[in-house]
N, C-alpha and C positions, 0 to 999 in steps of 0.2 A: 269515348265510351267502354269500351269493352275493359282499356288497362285500368281503367275507373274502379271497375267494380272487382275488379281483380288485385287490385290494392287494396278494398274496401277487406276483401277475404282474406286478406294474408295477415292482415293488422286484428283479427281477430274477432270483426263486427259483424262479421256474415256469414253463410254457411260456406264450409270448404267440403265439397264432395267428396274432390280428389283423394283426398287429406284421411277421410273418414274411411273409405274406399283401401287404402292401404292399410289401415290399421284393421278392418274387419279380415283382411286375407291373411295376416298374421295369426289375428286368433283362431281363424280357419287353422292354417297349419298346425297349431298346436294341437286343435281337436284334432286332425287327423294322428298327431304323435301320440296323444292320450288313446285312441281307438287300439294303435300298436302295441301299445306297452298293455292295455288291458287283456290284449291275443296273448301275450306272454304271461301275465299275471294268472288267466284263467287254465292254459295249457301247463304250468308247472303246478296248478292248485296251489295260487298261494293267498289266494282272494280270502282267505277265512284266515290267515294268520295273525291281525290286529284283529282283536275282540273286542276293541272301543273305539266310541267314534269321538273322536277331539280334536275340532276343524281348527282349533288355533294352537292348543298345544300340542297335538299331534304331529307339528309339522317337525319337531324334530326326535330323531329315531332315540333308542335307549345309549346312553353312553357311558355307563357304568357296568361291569358283572352284575350286581347287584338289580340292575332296571331287566339287563338281558335274562338274567332267569327270572323275574317278577313276571315279564313277557309271556315268558315260554310255560312257566305254570300255570298263565292263564289260559293259555293254546291248549294244553292238555285237559282242560275239562271239557272240551267241546269233542264232539263225535269224529270229527273226521279224524284228530289225534288218536280217541279211543280206540275206535274199529280199524284204522289204516296206518295211521304213519307210526303209531306206539309199537304193535305187534312190529314193523317193519324194523324197529331199532331207531328211530331217528334222533338224533344226536342236538346241540343245543348249535353246531355249526352248519348241519343241516337248515333248522329254524331258522337262524339267519338269513341263509339262502332267499326261503321263500317269504320271509319279514320284508327281504330288499324289495322286491317285483312289488308290495302291495304299497309300500310305504313311496315307492318312485311315483306309482300309480296316482296314489292320494296329495304327494306333492305336485304333480304335474295338474291336478284339477285344481288347486289352490292356486299355482301360477295363474291357469286359464282366467282365475275369479278375477284375479286382481287387473292382469291382463284387459279384462274389458271393462273391469267396473272403474277403475281411475282415470282410464281415457275416456271412457264413455261421462263421467261426471265432470271433465275437464271441457271436453268439449260442447258438453251444456250450459256451464258457464261463461265461455266465450263465445256461446251463441251460435255454432259452426253446425248446427244441425238442421237441415234442411226441414222445410215445412213438411211435418206428416211423417216425418220418420221418427219420432221421438218415442209414441208408441210401441212402435216395432221393435227399436232399440231396448225400450225397458221388457218387451215380451223374450226377447234375445236374452237378458241377462234373467228373467226369471227360469226360462229354460235350465239355464246352466246352474244356479240353484236348484232346479227341483233334480237335474242329474244327481247334485250330491247328495240329498234325500233319497232317491230311488237308490242309489246306490250304498248307503247304508242300508235301506229298506231290503234290497237284494241280498246283505251280507247276514243279516239276523235271521234269515232263513234260514242260511247252514248251519247256525248257533246252537239252535237248540235241540232238544234230543230225538226229536222225532225228524229231523232232515237229510238223515240218509248219507250222511258224510259231504253232502254237496248244499249249493243254493237251490232255489225253487227255480226252473227252467222259464215261467214266467216271469218272474221276475229280473231272470240274465236278461230278456228279451227286453224288457220293457226299458232296462239302464242301457241297451246298447242302441236301443231307437231312438231312445231321448238324444243321445250323443252326435246320432246321425241326420235326424230331423234340426238338429240345430246347428250341425255343420252345411246341409244346404241351405238353411236359413242365412247364413252367414253370407257365404259364397252368393245366392240371390239379392241380396243386400248389398254388400260390396258391389256388384254389377248393377244396380239400380241406381247406386253412387257415380258408378264412373259412366253410365248412362248421362244423367244430371249434369257431371262435368262437359258434357259435350253438348247440351243442352238438348238432349231427348227427353221421352216421359219413360219414367220406370215402366218394367215389363208386366207383362199377367201372364198367369196359368189360361191356356187354353184348354178343349176337352179331352182334346190327345196328350198334350203335356202328363195333364192330371190323372190320366188314364195309368200312361209308362208307371209316372211316381209311384202310385198305387199298387201297381204289379210288381214294382221294384222293392217297395215298401214290405210286401208280402214275401217277398224273397228272402229282404235280409231279416225277417220274425223267424222263418223258415231255420234261418242258417242260424240265428239264436239258439232255436230250439236244439238243433242237433249239436251244438255244444253243449247246452246244458242240459239233453239226455244222454250223452256221449253216443252218439247214433253215429259218428264218423267211425266208429272202429265196427261196426255192425256186416263191415264187407268192404273188402280190398282189391276189388276188381271193379273194373268199368269196362263196357258201360253197362252189362251183366250185372246183379249183385248174388252174390254168392251162386252164380251158374242161370242166372234165371233173370229174365225182365224185370219182373212184380217178384218181389222177394219173400220166400217162406216163411213162416215164425211172427206174421202178423198177428198179434192177439185181438180178435175181433167181441170175445165174451162181453166186453161192456158196452158195444155198440161202436157205431163209425166214429162218429164224435170223437168219443174220449181215445178212440184209434188215432184217429188223427193230430190230437193235442199230447198223447201219450207214449204211444209205440214208436220205441228208435227206428224199426224197420221200415215203418212208414214215414215217420217224420223224416228220415234219409232219402226216401223215394221222392215224395214231394219236391224235396228242395232238388234234388239230382234234377227232376226232367221240368219242373214249372222253369227252371232256370231257360230254358230255351224261347218259353212263352215271352218272355223276359229280354233273352237276346233279338228275338222278331222286332217288338215293340221299338228297341234303341236301334235298330238298323233304320228302320223308319225314320226313328226321330233323329238320327246325325243326318239320315240323308236331307231332312227338313231344314237342319241346322245348317248346311252347306248349301242349300238352296237361298237361306235368309242372308247370306252372305257372310259366313262364319266357318272356312274351312279347317282351322284349327279345333272348335268346339267338335266337328264331325271326327276328325281324328281322335282327339282327348277319348269321345267315347268310344269308336270303332277300339282305340289301346287297350283300354281298361277293360272292356267286356271279355276281349280276346284273353290276353292276360290272366284275366278273374277265374276264366272257365278253365283254362293250362292250371293253374293254379288249384284249382277244385281239384281235379281228375288227379293232380298229383300228389294234393292231401291223402284223396283217398287210397292211393297204390302203395301209398308210401307207410299208407299205416298210422297216419295222421303226424307224420314227424313234425316237431315243433315249430324248425324254422320255415317250413313252407305255409304249414297252417296259419303262423302268424303273418307271415306274406298274404296268405287267402283274405286275412282278414285285414289289413292293412288295403291291399287293391281294393277289397269294399268300400272303403272309405272314400278311394281317390275315383271310384265309380260314380258314387254318390257326389261328388262335386264335380265331376264331367258331366253327368246327369243333369245338375241343378244348372249348369252353365248352360248344355246346348238348348235344355227347356225356357230360361232366361230369353235366347237369343229366335229361336221360334216365336215368344209370345212378345219380343219386343215390338215398341211403336215410336215412330221418329217425330 
């Protein structure tokens, strides 16, 4: 009987969850890659170098000198060039460097879109998607499309005359969080597919795992705020900030909420210390995952948050050195994947 079902699945007329799991893990890997490239794009101030959104024709970079000059001329109209790079003497060669990173970032986004949409269509036509998963997969596809829209929405905030040469840190946070939520959804769904392949039930969120994910989401939100407000530069010592536990210089003049959302000293402080709340929850999560029978998931969570803490401290103490900060963002994405894995283990049903 089992042999017959397997043969039917491979013929393309029945669900094949294991094959879908492999596909979803590949897409998840690509999402981790784009998060890392997004970090490079942000830290090299490359995100505003392409001033138009051309989802199809923009896949090709400028190929002639005239095209490069036209792109550079468009860039010269935005505040980042007028207020920062123009006075610093930016050359066409300098512009090509920042253009390259933004172009790679957008190219990866297109690759992810194709890598998700085309196999999804194929699995759908071949009837290999298990019952109950079509809407979830369409939701993940929609999240991918939303990510592209939010990315351009973010860029537009840095193109207008009132942008102060940077994008809105709220839009930057939305852009990053949509990517990381999509990553968690991909990992969770891939693990559900693997569970189905061994005749187990899809996992579920528990109260504890939900609380852990919300705490991690809040930490990621303030991490994006730190990036958008360049709050990582306000202190290069640890565990103190400028020699004090609580930083001096927080502007309370417009109220507590405004300070929490806008003040770089307070944003940095919150990101720095909320991390330990998240760590405490992740330690408990890892122990629960191990008790549920998955030592690898427990090791993954411990390894990722331990590495992430060290990279966070190193980022501060090196004055936001480029590659340290990029690794901090990359490991943040891997921590999201590991946390999703452990939460899935804890909520698994046999």
